[in-house]
N, C-alpha and C positions, 0 to 999 in steps of 0.2 A: 503495499500500500504507499510506503514511504518513497521518496524519489531514490533512485538508485546511486545519481552523480558518475558515472561509470561512463569514461566517454573514451571510445576507441581510437588510437592515435589515425587520423586519415589525412592529417597534414602532407603529406609525403606519398600519397596514392595516385597513381597513373593507369586507367583503365581503358579499356575498347572492347569493342562485341565485335563476334566476326558471324557470318549468318550463313544460314544453307538452306539449299533447296528443297523441297515437299520431298519428305522421305528418303533424304540424302545426307550423306555424314562425310563427304568427300570434300576439300578445301577448293572454295569456284570464287574467284577473285573477277569472274565476269556475273555472280548472282548480282540482280539488280538493285537488291538492298545494301550489298557492300560496294556496288557502285554509289549509290544515293550519298551513303552515309561516309564516301570515303575514305571506307577500311584499314586501305591498301597504304592509304597515308598515315594512319594513326600507326601504325604496325613499324612504319619504317621510322615514324616520331621514337618509336619506344625503343629502337633498336640506335637511334641516333644518341640517348638522351645515355642509355646504360653506356655507349661506348665513350662516351664525353665524361660521364658524373661517374654514380654508383653502380653495384649491381643489388637488384632489391632481396632485402631480405627473407620477407615473407610474396609466395605470389598464390592467390586464390584461382582455381578455375573450374569455374558453374555451368552448364549446359543443358537447355531444353528442348522439349520438341511442342510442337502446336496440341494445343488439345484439339485433336480431331483424328477417328478412326481408332483404330484397336489400342487400349491402354497399354497393352503387355508390349506391343511393339515400338508402341511410345516411348517406355523405358528403355528398351534395347537402344532404341536411335538415340534417343539423350546421351545414354552411357558412350556410344560410339562416336558421339560429337563430342565428349567431355576429351573422350581418347585423341581425337584430331586434333584439338583444342592443345590439349595438353604437350602432344607432338609439335604446334607451333610454338611454344610457349619456350621450348628445346631449342629450335630456330632459331628464337630471336634472340637467346642469350648467345649463342654458337655465334650467330654472324656479329654480332655488339660486341664480343669479346675479339675476335678475328678480327676485326678493324680495330681495336684498343691496341692489341698484339704486334700490329703493322706499328702503330702510332709509337709502343714502346721497343721496336727492335728484337721483338722476338723473334728468333730461328725458329725457322719450318719445323725443325724434328723436337722443339721444343711445344712446340703451337697446343697438341692435344692435352699436353699435362698442364700448361698455363690456362687452358679452356676447364679442365677439370678440377683444377685448385680453387678457382674464381665461383665455381656451381655449387662446391661440396657443401658450405652451407646454408645454401639456400633452400629454406621449407617451402613445399609444394603441398598444398590441401588441393583436391578435387574431389570437386559433389557433382552427379549426373541427377537433375533434379526432375525427370519426368514432363509431365504434360502441364506447361505452366498456362494453367486456370488464375494465379493470381492476378497476374497481366493481364490476361486476357479481359478479365472483367474491368481492371483500372483503365483500360487505353476502350475497352466499349462506354464506360462512364463517363469517357473525358472526349466521346467523339461528334459527330455531327448526326450520325445515326436517329432516323425518324422513328424504331419503335425501339431504342435503345433500353427503354424503363423496361418494357417486355424481356427481351435478352437479358437483363439483369435478375428481372424475378425468376427467370429459369433459371436461371446459373446455381441463385441461392436459394431456393426451395425445391430444386430436384436434384435428391442425391445420389442417383442413380446415373453414370458419368454416360453410361451408354444412350438411356432415354433421352436428358441434358443435350447433348449432341444434336438426338434425331428432332427435338420438338423445335433446335436453331436450323435445322436445314430446313424445316417444313416451312419456314419464313422465305422464301427462294430468293425474294429481292434483297433482304436484309442480310440473307447468307453471303450471297455474291458480292455485297460491299467488304460483310467483315473477309471474305476469301482475298480479295484484293486487296485493301488497305492494312488490317491490323494482324491474319493470323503470319504472313511473312515476316514479320517483324519481332515475332516470339520464338521464331527456327533460330538459336542463335547461341554460339557459346560467348563467356566473359572471361577475359583478362584483367587481372588487378594486381599490379606490380605494389607491392609498400614496401619502402626505402626506410623506414622508417623503425625498423624492428619486427622481431617474431610476436604475433598478438597468439592468442590463444581464439581459437574459434568457440561459437555461442556451442556448438557440440561440446569443444570439450572442457567449459566452463560448466553447462550442465551434467557434467557425466562428473566434474570434482567437485561440484556442490554435495553428493549424494556418496560421494568415493572416498575424498581428502581434501574437505572444506579447508584445512585448514593449511594446505596450498595455495590458497585464494584470498586476495586482499580481502578486504571490508566490502571497498565496491563491487570486485568482482562477484563478490558473495550475494549481495544485495541484486544486483544485477542479477545473478543467476533468478531468482525469483521471481524476476521480472518474465521469466522467459514459459513462463509458464500459468495457466490462471486455474492450478490445482491447488487450493490450500493446503491439502494433506503434504 
Protein backbone atom coordinates (compact mmCIF):
# COMPACT_ATOMS: atom_id res chain seq x y z
CA UNK A 1 0.00 0.00 0.00
CA UNK A 2 2.85 2.38 0.86
CA UNK A 3 4.98 3.83 -1.98
CA UNK A 4 8.02 1.66 -2.68
CA UNK A 5 10.44 4.45 -3.80
CA UNK A 6 12.24 1.92 -5.99
CA UNK A 7 13.54 3.43 -9.24
CA UNK A 8 15.49 1.29 -11.73
CA UNK A 9 18.46 3.13 -13.21
CA UNK A 10 17.31 3.96 -16.72
CA UNK A 11 19.38 7.09 -17.29
CA UNK A 12 21.79 5.17 -19.52
CA UNK A 13 19.34 3.02 -21.44
CA UNK A 14 19.42 2.65 -25.22
CA UNK A 15 16.71 0.63 -26.94
CA UNK A 16 15.44 -0.42 -30.36
CA UNK A 17 12.60 -2.55 -31.73
CA UNK A 18 13.08 -5.02 -34.58
CA UNK A 19 9.93 -5.96 -36.50
CA UNK A 20 9.02 -9.29 -38.09
CA UNK A 21 6.73 -10.35 -40.93
CA UNK A 22 3.57 -12.25 -39.96
CA UNK A 23 4.36 -15.86 -38.91
CA UNK A 24 8.08 -15.32 -39.62
CA UNK A 25 11.09 -15.02 -37.30
CA UNK A 26 13.93 -14.23 -39.70
CA UNK A 27 15.55 -10.80 -39.73
CA UNK A 28 14.24 -8.80 -42.69
CA UNK A 29 15.33 -5.19 -43.06
CA UNK A 30 12.83 -4.78 -45.93
CA UNK A 31 9.92 -5.36 -43.56
CA UNK A 32 7.59 -2.33 -43.85
CA UNK A 33 7.74 -1.58 -40.11
CA UNK A 34 11.55 -1.79 -40.07
CA UNK A 35 11.66 0.71 -42.94
CA UNK A 36 9.03 2.97 -41.38
CA UNK A 37 10.83 3.06 -38.01
CA UNK A 38 14.31 3.20 -39.60
CA UNK A 39 15.32 0.20 -37.49
CA UNK A 40 18.57 -0.34 -39.40
CA UNK A 41 19.76 3.15 -38.45
CA UNK A 42 18.82 2.56 -34.79
CA UNK A 43 20.93 -0.63 -34.80
CA UNK A 44 23.83 1.20 -36.49
CA UNK A 45 23.59 3.94 -33.84
CA UNK A 46 23.87 1.28 -31.14
CA UNK A 47 26.99 -0.13 -32.78
CA UNK A 48 28.51 3.33 -33.11
CA UNK A 49 27.80 4.22 -29.48
CA UNK A 50 29.38 1.02 -28.15
CA UNK A 51 32.36 1.37 -30.47
CA UNK A 52 33.06 4.88 -29.19
CA UNK A 53 31.91 4.64 -25.57
CA UNK A 54 31.10 1.71 -23.28
CA UNK A 55 30.00 -1.90 -23.57
CA UNK A 56 26.56 -2.29 -21.92
CA UNK A 57 26.60 -4.00 -18.53
CA UNK A 58 23.18 -5.55 -19.00
CA UNK A 59 21.07 -6.30 -22.07
CA UNK A 60 17.35 -7.09 -22.10
CA UNK A 61 15.91 -9.02 -25.06
CA UNK A 62 12.12 -9.40 -25.31
CA UNK A 63 10.00 -10.74 -28.16
CA UNK A 64 6.30 -11.01 -28.95
CA UNK A 65 3.84 -12.32 -31.51
CA UNK A 66 0.69 -10.49 -32.58
CA UNK A 67 -2.46 -11.95 -30.96
CA UNK A 68 -3.92 -13.82 -33.92
CA UNK A 69 -4.00 -17.50 -34.81
CA UNK A 70 -3.16 -20.43 -32.56
CA UNK A 71 -1.73 -19.43 -29.17
CA UNK A 72 0.71 -22.36 -28.90
CA UNK A 73 2.14 -21.48 -32.33
CA UNK A 74 2.55 -17.85 -31.28
CA UNK A 75 4.34 -18.83 -28.07
CA UNK A 76 6.84 -20.80 -30.15
CA UNK A 77 7.06 -17.96 -32.67
CA UNK A 78 7.91 -15.44 -29.95
CA UNK A 79 10.66 -17.80 -28.71
CA UNK A 80 12.20 -18.00 -32.18
CA UNK A 81 11.95 -14.21 -32.55
CA UNK A 82 13.70 -13.87 -29.19
CA UNK A 83 16.50 -16.12 -30.48
CA UNK A 84 16.83 -14.02 -33.65
CA UNK A 85 16.95 -10.82 -31.58
CA UNK A 86 19.48 -12.40 -29.19
CA UNK A 87 21.70 -13.27 -32.17
CA UNK A 88 21.36 -9.71 -33.44
CA UNK A 89 22.58 -8.45 -30.05
CA UNK A 90 25.75 -10.50 -30.41
CA UNK A 91 26.20 -9.22 -33.96
CA UNK A 92 25.89 -5.63 -32.69
CA UNK A 93 28.47 -6.26 -29.97
CA UNK A 94 30.86 -8.08 -32.32
CA UNK A 95 30.67 -5.39 -35.00
CA UNK A 96 31.08 -2.56 -32.47
CA UNK A 97 34.01 -4.23 -30.72
CA UNK A 98 35.68 -4.98 -34.06
CA UNK A 99 35.52 -1.26 -34.86
CA UNK A 100 36.92 -0.41 -31.45
CA UNK A 101 39.72 -2.96 -31.88
CA UNK A 102 40.75 -1.29 -35.14
CA UNK A 103 40.94 2.08 -33.40
CA UNK A 104 43.07 0.50 -30.67
CA UNK A 105 45.33 -1.25 -33.22
CA UNK A 106 44.49 -4.73 -31.92
CA UNK A 107 46.16 -7.37 -34.07
CA UNK A 108 43.94 -9.64 -36.16
CA UNK A 109 45.14 -12.74 -34.30
CA UNK A 110 44.10 -11.18 -31.00
CA UNK A 111 40.71 -9.87 -32.19
CA UNK A 112 38.51 -12.76 -31.02
CA UNK A 113 40.10 -12.81 -27.57
CA UNK A 114 39.62 -9.03 -27.36
CA UNK A 115 35.91 -9.38 -28.23
CA UNK A 116 35.35 -12.29 -25.86
CA UNK A 117 37.04 -10.45 -23.01
CA UNK A 118 34.91 -7.33 -23.56
CA UNK A 119 31.68 -9.40 -23.61
CA UNK A 120 32.40 -11.77 -20.71
CA UNK A 121 30.79 -9.63 -17.98
CA UNK A 122 27.72 -8.63 -20.01
CA UNK A 123 24.49 -10.02 -18.55
CA UNK A 124 21.84 -10.82 -21.17
CA UNK A 125 18.26 -11.50 -20.05
CA UNK A 126 15.97 -13.01 -22.73
CA UNK A 127 12.17 -13.27 -22.52
CA UNK A 128 9.76 -14.70 -25.10
CA UNK A 129 6.45 -13.11 -24.12
CA UNK A 130 4.01 -14.83 -26.50
CA UNK A 131 0.96 -12.93 -27.73
CA UNK A 132 0.99 -9.22 -26.99
CA UNK A 133 -2.61 -8.60 -25.93
CA UNK A 134 -1.51 -5.85 -23.53
CA UNK A 135 -0.13 -3.58 -26.25
CA UNK A 136 -2.91 -4.62 -28.63
CA UNK A 137 -5.38 -3.20 -26.12
CA UNK A 138 -3.31 -0.04 -25.58
CA UNK A 139 -3.02 0.63 -29.33
CA UNK A 140 -6.72 0.01 -29.96
CA UNK A 141 -7.67 2.38 -27.13
CA UNK A 142 -5.43 5.08 -28.59
CA UNK A 143 -6.56 4.54 -32.19
CA UNK A 144 -9.19 6.22 -34.35
CA UNK A 145 -11.12 2.97 -34.92
CA UNK A 146 -14.85 3.69 -35.02
CA UNK A 147 -15.73 0.57 -33.03
CA UNK A 148 -12.71 0.58 -30.74
CA UNK A 149 -14.88 0.51 -27.59
CA UNK A 150 -16.53 -2.68 -28.82
CA UNK A 151 -13.13 -4.27 -29.50
CA UNK A 152 -11.87 -3.23 -26.04
CA UNK A 153 -14.98 -4.71 -24.40
CA UNK A 154 -14.50 -7.99 -26.26
CA UNK A 155 -10.86 -8.25 -25.12
CA UNK A 156 -11.69 -7.43 -21.51
CA UNK A 157 -14.85 -9.54 -21.19
CA UNK A 158 -13.97 -12.65 -23.22
CA UNK A 159 -11.42 -14.84 -21.37
CA UNK A 160 -11.32 -17.49 -24.12
CA UNK A 161 -8.65 -16.17 -26.52
CA UNK A 162 -9.90 -18.18 -29.51
CA UNK A 163 -13.45 -16.86 -29.15
CA UNK A 164 -12.07 -13.39 -28.41
CA UNK A 165 -10.14 -13.32 -31.69
CA UNK A 166 -13.10 -14.73 -33.63
CA UNK A 167 -15.45 -12.06 -32.29
CA UNK A 168 -13.00 -9.36 -33.40
CA UNK A 169 -12.57 -11.00 -36.81
CA UNK A 170 -16.35 -11.02 -37.23
CA UNK A 171 -16.19 -7.21 -37.31
CA UNK A 172 -14.67 -7.48 -40.79
CA UNK A 173 -14.15 -3.78 -41.59
CA UNK A 174 -12.65 -3.05 -38.17
CA UNK A 175 -10.46 -6.13 -38.28
CA UNK A 176 -9.12 -5.08 -41.69
CA UNK A 177 -7.93 -1.82 -40.12
CA UNK A 178 -6.47 -3.68 -37.13
CA UNK A 179 -4.69 -6.05 -39.50
CA UNK A 180 -3.14 -3.17 -41.43
CA UNK A 181 -2.36 -0.64 -38.70
CA UNK A 182 -1.97 -2.42 -35.36
CA UNK A 183 -0.94 -6.08 -35.69
CA UNK A 184 2.28 -5.41 -37.70
CA UNK A 185 3.64 -3.22 -34.87
CA UNK A 186 3.21 -6.06 -32.34
CA UNK A 187 5.36 -8.60 -34.23
CA UNK A 188 8.63 -7.53 -32.76
CA UNK A 189 11.76 -8.10 -30.77
CA UNK A 190 13.03 -5.48 -28.33
CA UNK A 191 16.65 -4.75 -27.41
CA UNK A 192 17.48 -2.58 -24.40
CA UNK A 193 21.11 -1.81 -23.51
CA UNK A 194 21.73 -0.73 -19.92
CA UNK A 195 25.10 0.98 -19.45
CA UNK A 196 24.67 1.95 -15.78
CA UNK A 197 25.18 -1.47 -14.18
CA UNK A 198 23.46 -4.81 -13.74
CA UNK A 199 19.96 -4.60 -12.32
CA UNK A 200 17.71 -7.30 -11.01
CA UNK A 201 14.73 -8.17 -13.21
CA UNK A 202 11.18 -8.04 -11.82
CA UNK A 203 11.14 -11.85 -11.84
CA UNK A 204 14.38 -12.00 -9.85
CA UNK A 205 13.13 -9.48 -7.29
CA UNK A 206 9.83 -11.35 -6.88
CA UNK A 207 11.63 -14.67 -6.38
CA UNK A 208 14.20 -13.25 -3.95
CA UNK A 209 11.43 -11.63 -1.89
CA UNK A 210 10.21 -15.10 -0.95
CA UNK A 211 13.47 -17.10 -1.01
CA UNK A 212 16.14 -14.67 0.23
CA UNK A 213 14.58 -11.33 1.27
CA UNK A 214 17.68 -10.34 3.27
CA UNK A 215 19.56 -9.99 -0.04
CA UNK A 216 17.21 -7.21 -1.20
CA UNK A 217 17.41 -3.57 -0.23
CA UNK A 218 14.43 -2.12 1.62
CA UNK A 219 13.20 -0.34 -1.53
CA UNK A 220 13.58 -3.51 -3.61
CA UNK A 221 11.57 -5.47 -1.05
CA UNK A 222 8.81 -2.87 -1.04
CA UNK A 223 8.85 -2.91 -4.85
CA UNK A 224 8.45 -6.71 -4.77
CA UNK A 225 5.19 -6.21 -2.89
CA UNK A 226 3.92 -3.98 -5.70
CA UNK A 227 4.43 -6.73 -8.28
CA UNK A 228 1.44 -8.70 -7.01
CA UNK A 229 -2.10 -7.89 -5.90
CA UNK A 230 -2.15 -10.97 -3.68
CA UNK A 231 -1.84 -9.70 -0.09
CA UNK A 232 -0.89 -13.16 1.18
